[in-house]
TORVEXKE-253365 format. One record per residue (C-alpha): residue in three letters; x, y, z. Coordinates in Angstrom, 1 decimal. Example, Ala and Ser with C-alpha at 12.3 -4.5 7.8 and 13.67 -1.06 7.14 Angstrom:
<site tordren="ALA" X="12.3" Y="-4.5" Z="7.8"/>
<site tordren="SER" X="13.7" Y="-1.1" Z="7.1"/>
//
This chain:
<site tordren="MET" X="37.0" Y="-123.7" Z="-11.2"/>
<site tordren="SER" X="38.9" Y="-125.4" Z="-13.9"/>
<site tordren="GLU" X="37.3" Y="-128.6" Z="-15.2"/>
<site tordren="ARG" X="40.5" Y="-130.5" Z="-15.6"/>
<site tordren="LYS" X="41.0" Y="-133.5" Z="-13.3"/>
<site tordren="LEU" X="44.0" Y="-133.3" Z="-11.0"/>
<site tordren="LYS" X="46.0" Y="-136.5" Z="-10.6"/>
<site tordren="PRO" X="46.7" Y="-137.8" Z="-7.1"/>
<site tordren="LYS" X="50.4" Y="-137.3" Z="-7.7"/>
<site tordren="ALA" X="49.8" Y="-133.6" Z="-8.4"/>
<site tordren="LEU" X="47.7" Y="-133.3" Z="-5.3"/>
<site tordren="ARG" X="50.4" Y="-134.9" Z="-3.1"/>
<site tordren="GLU" X="52.9" Y="-132.4" Z="-4.4"/>
<site tordren="MET" X="50.7" Y="-129.5" Z="-3.4"/>
<site tordren="SER" X="51.2" Y="-127.7" Z="-0.1"/>
<site tordren="PRO" X="48.6" Y="-128.4" Z="2.6"/>
<site tordren="GLU" X="47.4" Y="-124.8" Z="2.2"/>
<site tordren="GLU" X="46.9" Y="-125.2" Z="-1.5"/>
<site tordren="ARG" X="45.0" Y="-128.4" Z="-1.0"/>
<site tordren="ARG" X="42.8" Y="-126.8" Z="1.6"/>
<site tordren="GLU" X="42.1" Y="-123.8" Z="-0.7"/>
<site tordren="LEU" X="41.2" Y="-126.2" Z="-3.6"/>
<site tordren="LEU" X="39.0" Y="-128.2" Z="-1.3"/>
<site tordren="ASN" X="37.1" Y="-125.0" Z="-0.2"/>
<site tordren="GLN" X="36.7" Y="-124.0" Z="-3.8"/>
<site tordren="LEU" X="35.3" Y="-127.4" Z="-4.8"/>
<site tordren="ARG" X="32.9" Y="-127.5" Z="-1.8"/>
<site tordren="ALA" X="31.6" Y="-124.1" Z="-2.8"/>
<site tordren="GLU" X="31.2" Y="-125.3" Z="-6.4"/>
<site tordren="LEU" X="29.4" Y="-128.4" Z="-5.2"/>
<site tordren="VAL" X="26.9" Y="-126.3" Z="-3.2"/>
<site tordren="LYS" X="26.3" Y="-124.1" Z="-6.3"/>
<site tordren="LEU" X="25.7" Y="-127.2" Z="-8.5"/>
<site tordren="GLN" X="23.4" Y="-128.8" Z="-6.0"/>
<site tordren="THR" X="21.4" Y="-125.6" Z="-5.7"/>
<site tordren="GLN" X="21.1" Y="-125.5" Z="-9.5"/>
<site tordren="ARG" X="20.0" Y="-129.2" Z="-9.6"/>
<site tordren="SER" X="17.3" Y="-128.6" Z="-7.0"/>
<site tordren="ARG" X="15.9" Y="-125.8" Z="-9.1"/>
<site tordren="GLY" X="15.9" Y="-128.1" Z="-12.1"/>
<site tordren="PHE" X="18.6" Y="-126.5" Z="-14.2"/>
<site tordren="VAL" X="22.2" Y="-127.8" Z="-14.3"/>
<site tordren="GLU" X="24.2" Y="-127.0" Z="-17.3"/>
<site tordren="LYS" X="26.6" Y="-129.9" Z="-16.8"/>
<site tordren="PRO" X="25.1" Y="-132.5" Z="-14.5"/>
<site tordren="GLY" X="28.2" Y="-134.8" Z="-14.8"/>
<site tordren="ARG" X="30.2" Y="-132.0" Z="-13.1"/>
<site tordren="ILE" X="28.5" Y="-132.8" Z="-9.8"/>
<site tordren="ARG" X="30.0" Y="-136.3" Z="-9.9"/>
<site tordren="GLN" X="33.4" Y="-134.9" Z="-10.9"/>
<site tordren="VAL" X="33.5" Y="-132.4" Z="-8.0"/>
<site tordren="ARG" X="32.3" Y="-135.0" Z="-5.4"/>
<site tordren="ARG" X="35.1" Y="-137.4" Z="-6.5"/>
<site tordren="MET" X="37.7" Y="-134.7" Z="-6.5"/>
<site tordren="ILE" X="36.7" Y="-133.7" Z="-2.9"/>
<site tordren="ALA" X="37.0" Y="-137.4" Z="-1.9"/>
<site tordren="ARG" X="40.3" Y="-137.7" Z="-3.6"/>
<site tordren="ILE" X="41.7" Y="-134.7" Z="-1.7"/>
<site tordren="LEU" X="40.4" Y="-135.9" Z="1.6"/>
<site tordren="THR" X="41.8" Y="-139.4" Z="1.0"/>
<site tordren="ILE" X="45.3" Y="-137.9" Z="0.3"/>
<site tordren="GLU" X="45.1" Y="-135.7" Z="3.3"/>
<site tordren="ARG" X="44.3" Y="-138.7" Z="5.4"/>
<site tordren="GLU" X="47.1" Y="-140.8" Z="3.9"/>
<site tordren="LEU" X="49.6" Y="-138.0" Z="4.6"/>
<site tordren="ALA" X="48.3" Y="-137.6" Z="8.2"/>
<site tordren="LYS" X="48.6" Y="-141.3" Z="8.8"/>
<site tordren="ALA" X="52.1" Y="-141.4" Z="7.4"/>
<site tordren="GLY" X="53.2" Y="-138.5" Z="9.6"/>
<site tordren="ALA" X="51.7" Y="-140.2" Z="12.7"/>
<site tordren="ARG" X="53.4" Y="-143.5" Z="11.8"/>
<site tordren="ALA" X="56.8" Y="-141.7" Z="11.3"/>
<site tordren="GLU" X="56.4" Y="-140.0" Z="14.8"/>
<site tordren="LYS" X="55.6" Y="-143.4" Z="16.4"/>
<site tordren="GLY" X="58.8" Y="-145.0" Z="15.2"/>
<site tordren="GLY" X="58.5" Y="-146.2" Z="11.6"/>
<site tordren="ALA" X="56.3" Y="-148.1" Z="9.3"/>
<site tordren="LYS" X="54.9" Y="-151.5" Z="10.1"/>
<site tordren="ALA" X="56.8" Y="-154.5" Z="8.7"/>
//
């Protein structure tokens, strides 16, 4: 997994499949890092925080897009 931080704009431009794939990769990396932490050895402990925040960022954007889609189906945005 690359260690660069994706901006929310870049995540919004991704297709839903790409976001899901990235989310799955990040979750797998988080499990690996948490396992290392429980054994007492993590090469980059700050990476755990980065991965958790990236997962939250992706889930937030997916929720925003889902709400926007539901609002559009319902008849437009609230005034």
